[in-house]
N, C-alpha and C positions, 0 to 999 in steps of 0.2 A: 549292828550297823552303827557307823560313826555319825557324828553330829551333823556334818556336812551333807552326808547322803540323806539323813533323815530330813533335814531342812529342805533340801532340794526336792525330795519326794512330795512333801507337804505342799510346797508351792506349786509344783507342777500338777498335783491333783486339783488345786484350786483353779488353775488356768484351764486344764483339759476337762473340768467338771467330773472328776473321779472316773476317768477312763481307764479301763483295765489293761489296755495294750500299751501304756507308756511305761517304759522300764527304766529304773535307775539302779546302776551298778557301781559299787564302791571299789576304788583301785587302791586307795590309801586313806589315811585319817584326813588328808587334806586335798583329796582328789576324787571325783565321782564322774561318771559317764551316764548321760541319759539319751534315750532314742526310742523310736517305735519300731519293734522288731519287723513288722510286716512291710515296712518301707525301705528297708536298708538291705545291703548285701552283707549277710552274716560272715562270710568268708573274709571279705575285707575288713570287717570290724575285728576279727580275731588276729589277722595277719598285720594289719597296717596300724591299728590303734591300741588294742588290749595288750598285745604282746610288747610292743615298744615302751608302753607306759609301765608296765609291771617290771621291766628290766632297768628302770631309772634308779640311780643311787641317791639322787638328791632331788628336791623339789624344784621343778622348773617354773619360770614365769610365763605368762601368756606369750610373749614374743618369741621365747624359746620354743614354745609348743608349736608355733607356726612353722619354724624352721625344722623342727624335729620330726614331725609326722610325715611319712612318705606318701602323701596325697596330693593330687593336683589342685584341688580347690579347698583351701583353708583360709579362714578369716577371723580375726579377733572379735569377740563379743564382750561388750561392757557390762551387760546386765542380762538376767533371765528373761526379761521382757523382750529384748531384742532376739534372743535365741528361740523363743516359743515358735514364731512363724517358720523358722528354719527347721525345727525339729518335726513340725507338722508336714514338711515337704520331703522328709527322709534324710535329713542332716543328723550328725551325731554331736551333741554339746558336751564338751570337756569342761567341767566347772572345777575351779581351784579357789583357794582363799584369797588369791591375789587377781581374780578375773578369770576369764575363760576363753576358749576358741570353739569354732564350729567347723566340722569337716564334712564334706559332701561325699557320701558313699551310698547315695540313694539307689535303689533299684525299684522303681515304680512298676506296677503290673502293666503291661503293654503287649499288644498283639504283634505277630510277625507280619513282614511285608507280603501283601496279597495283590491279585490283580483288581482292577477297578470293578466295582459291582454295579454301579448305576450309570456308568458312562463307558460301557464296554465298547472296544473296536476290533474289527477283525485283524488289522494290521497295526503296527506300531508297538511301542513299549508297553509292558504289562506291569507297571508299577503304580501304586496308589498311596496316597497319604494315610498316615495313621494318627492316632490320638497323641502321640509323643511329639513335643515340640522339637526336641534336639534331633530326632530322626527326620522329621520333615525338613528342617533346615539343612542337614546333611544331604539329603536327596537333592535339594536345589543346588547346593554348593558342588556336589559330584557332576551334576547335569551342567552347570556353568561354572567351571573352575577359572574364574576371572577375579582379579583384585578389585575391580570396579563394582563388584557385587556388595552392596551395603546392607547390614543387617542391624536395625535399630529395634531394641526391646523396650517395652513399656508395661509396668504393672498396672492392672485395672482391678477395682474391686476393694471393698472393705472385709467382708466376711469370707468370700471366696476370691482371694487374690490370684487373678489370671495373667499370665504373661502373653503379651501380643508382640509378634515380631513384624516389623515393617521392612520389606525387602525391595530393593530396586537396583538397577544398574545406573550408577552415577553419570556414566558418560552418555546415556541415552534418554534418561527420564526428564520430564519438565519439573524443574525444582518448585514451581508455583503449586503444583498437585501435591508434591511431598510435604510442603510446609502446610498446605491446608489440612492434610491428613493428620499431621503432627498436632495441630491445634485442636482438632476434633477428638483426637485420642486422649489428649491432656485434659479436655473437659469432662471425660468419662472416667476419671480417675476413681470416683466413688461408687460407680455403677458395678454391680455384680452381674457378669455374664456367664452363660453356660456353653456357648457355642459361637461358630462363625455367623450363623444365619442371624442370631440375635444382634451381633455386633453390627452386621451389614445394615439393618434398619437404623441403627443409631448414627451411621456414618454417611448415609446417603444424603443428597441434596435436598430431596423432597421425598419424604417417607409416606406422604399421603397419596402418592401416585401408585397405580396398580401395577405399573411397569418397573421391573427391577432395574437399577442403574449400575449396580456392581454385579459381578459374576461369581458363582460358587462352583468349584470344581475339585474333584478328588484325584485328578490326573496330574502327574508330575510333569509330563511332557507338555501339557497345556500350560502349566504355570511357568514352566522354563521358557516356552515360546513367548508368552506374554511379557516376561522380563526383557527379552530380546527386542520386542517391539517397543520398548520404552514405557511399559506399564508398570504398576505398583502391585505387589503381592503381600497380603497380610495373612499370617498364620497365627491361629488362637491355640494355646496350649489346652489339650483336651478334645479338640475337634479334628476330624479327618477331612475337613473341607477348607480350601484355601479361598481367600477372597481376592478378586482381581478388579482393578480399576485404574483409570477411567475406562469407560466403554462407550461404544456407539450402538445404536439400535441394531445395526447389521451384524455386530459381533455375536449376538445370542443365536444367530442362525448358522454359524460356522462351526464345523467340526475338525478337530486335529487330523481325522483320518483323510480330510480332502487332499491333503498334501502327500499322504503315503500312497494314495491310489493314483497320482499323476494329474497333470493339469487338465486334460480333456475329460476325464471322468469325474474329477473333482468339481470342475465347473458345471457339468451336467448335474450332479447331485445338488449343488447349491441352487440352481434354477428350479430343480424339482422340490426343494424345500420352499422356495418362493411360491410355487403353486399350492403346496400344502398349506401355507399361510393363507392364501385366498380361499381355498377350500374350507379352511377351519372357521374363517371369520364370516364369509359371505354366503356359503352355500345354503344353509337353512333360512337364513333371513330372505334370501332371494325366492326361495319357495313360498314363504308366507306372503311376501309382497305380490309374486305373480298370481297366486290363487285369490288373493283378496281384492286386488285392485287392476291387475295387468293381465288378464287372460289373453289378450291379443299378442302377447309376445311368445306364447306357448305354441308349438307347431301343432297343426290340427291332428295329425296321427298320433302324437303324444298326448293331446287333450282328451281324446277319447278313452284311452286306457287310464288316464289320471281321474276322469269323472267316474269310471267304473270302479276304480280302487277306492274313491272317497264316498261312494254312493251309500255305504252303511256306516260311516263315521258321523257320530251325533255332534262332534265338537267343531267349532270354526278352526281354520288352519293355525291361528295364533295359539290357542289353548293346546291344540293337538301337538304342536311343535314343542311348546314349552313343557308339557307332560313328558314327552319322550326325551328331550334334552336332560331333564332332572332325573329321569330313570337311568339315563346313561352315566350320569354323574355318580348316582347312587351305586351302580355296578362298579365304576372305576374305584371309588372310595372302599367299598366292600372287600373288592380284590387286593387293594393295597394294605389293608388292615389285617386280613386274614393271614395265616402261615403261607409260605411261598407256594408250595404244591396245592394246597387247598384253595388258595387265592386265584391261581391260574385256571383251575378246574371251574371255580365259581364263576369267573368272568366269561368263559367260553360257553359253558352250559347254560348259565343264567341268561346271557344275551340271546342264545339260540331259542331257549324255551320261552322267555318272556316275549321276544319279538314275534315268534310264530303264534303264540296264544293271543297277543295283542291284535294281529291281523285277522285271525279266524273270528275273534269276538267282536270285530267292527271297531275296536277302540282306536285304531290308526290305520293309516294306508301303507302298502308295502313300499311305495315309492319313497315315502318320508322315512322310512326305516333305513333304506339304502343311502339316502342323502345324509342322515345323521351318522351313519357308520363312516361314510367318506369323510365327513367333518371331523369325526374322532381320529381317523387315521392321519388327516392332515395335521392335527395338533400333535399327534405322537411322532411325526416326522421332524419336529422342531428339536434340535439337540438339548437345549437348556430347559429344565423343568420349570423354573420360575416363569420364564416367558412363555411356555405352553399354558401354563395356568392362567397368566394374565390374559392371553387371547381368548381362552374359554370364557373368561369372566366378561370380556368385552362383547362377546356374542349375544349375551341376554339382552342388554338394552337395544342392540340392533334388531333383535328379533321383535321386541315390543314395539319399537318405532316403526318397523316394517309392517306390523299389523295394523298400526294406527294411521299411518301416512303413506304406506307403499314405498316405492323408490325414493320418493323425497326424504322419508324417515331414514332410509339406509344412507343416503347422501349427507344428511345432517349428522348422524353420528359418526360417519366417516370423517367429515370435516372437523368435528369437534375433538376426535382422537388425534387427527393429524396435528391440529394447532396445539393441542396439549403436549403432543411429543416434540414439537418444534420449540416450545418453551422449556422443556426439560434440559438439565445440564447433569453431567456426571463429573464430580470433583472439579467443577468450574468450567468443564469443556462441553462443547456441543454435543447433544445426544442423538439428535435426529436431523440428518442433513440429506435431503433428497439430491440437491444440486448445488454446488459450490465450487469455487476455483481450487485448483490443486495447490496445496501449500507444504505438505510433508514430504519434502524431498529426501530426507534422511531415513523415512520409514523402511524398515526392513520387509514388509509384507504388503499385499494388495488384495483386496477383496475379490477382484476377478483374478482367478487363480491362473497365472502364467508361468512358464518355465523360469528358472533362475537364470541370470544373465551368463554365469559361466558354463562353458560346455554346450553352448547353443550352435546350431547350424545357421547357415545363411538364412534359411526360411524362418527360423525362430527369432532372429534378430529383426527381420522385417515385420514379423507379427507383432513384436514389442513396439516397434516404431509406429506401426499403424494405430495401435491402441493409445499410444502416448500422444498421438497428434490430436486426440480429442481433449480439449481444454476445459473439460468439466468431469465432475465426479458424480456418478449415479449410486443407486442403492447397492449395486453389486460391482461397482468398478472403483478401484482406489488409485493411488499414485503408482506409477511404474518408474522403476529405477533405470538408469542407463546401463 
């Protein structure tokens, strides 16, 4: 082995801490190639680098190598220190006595495109993001082949340098939100991140809040729809989840399948999710408040069966409800951590066995088991997992205050949560707005799912005019285009 290859190998072993998978191959007495075999395309290495270099008659300079190699991505490298991060990402470093170049023939391990696993829908596209950044950006570009789609990339981290892509439609996005995200991403240059969820907590306006301000999705159609709505999409290299923002509170209750099912069924499902929200948050606190302070609101026919059900229960309603809610959370967590088939069986069998045994032992009432199950179903009806988890967390202080103060405690926590949501912002935009004047005239979508303007009958246009005549925006109604 010549002196150049020997020196290069010694320096690489120092930088890579004597890693056995770093390879140095000598081409001539004044040229050597170094790479990590597991990270490159070996066929491209032989065809586009080794064969052309071995056929050279004279020693080329670094600039000549850039023009000589038939590879799309080649750049000059002044020192080995600059080449080390590139070699670690699957590049090939070609060292000469007069400098060197780096060529990208990386072939990182990645999985094939599959259907969404956690956001499955009956209708709609069956494409989900993967862990490869270039694949994810290609999916969005193929979905929106528009020159206004901008893609800005920022490296984050010192030890684990991660590339973050910031995508938006320049013709529809609010530039103030883009600039705010740019500043926050630049401030994270030294932070090592491992996924989109970790980045989300670093970019939110108020990470102390239990409510998510940015949305995580694995669906390509949902990310592309958000881009068309003027939102920003962030993709992290190595993560199969895309970040979407800014968002409003109502956005976390919308599903992309609502549009695929048609406006009438889609609107019905959104109203159904609103009922699920009410069940999830208020059902068990109302049970505690009614049994502790407000017996008079319970119908007499139901009160008799309720007293019989609770006659063997030794705990007050507050402790009984908390015990059963914690048990339900443990079953949910155990089912999520176990393997898929075992977890499903554990959730079903465990819930039936524990519930039946608890009633027979006088540990709880059968009516409360039914209410806790309905509350759990209401939380499962919410499409966004982060929002569903946040609402389940809000339920616990509401149960405690319902046991202490009854209906006044429920009203107090509800008012506190509402004021908290009203103060929240998402990338500087309002997060929770029950009623406010319509302002977004250019918005492509609306929360009350109505037919699109094109191809409508006369009755369809009359329906749009009727809804547009209301000069306010409620939780489930947005702006209506002409």
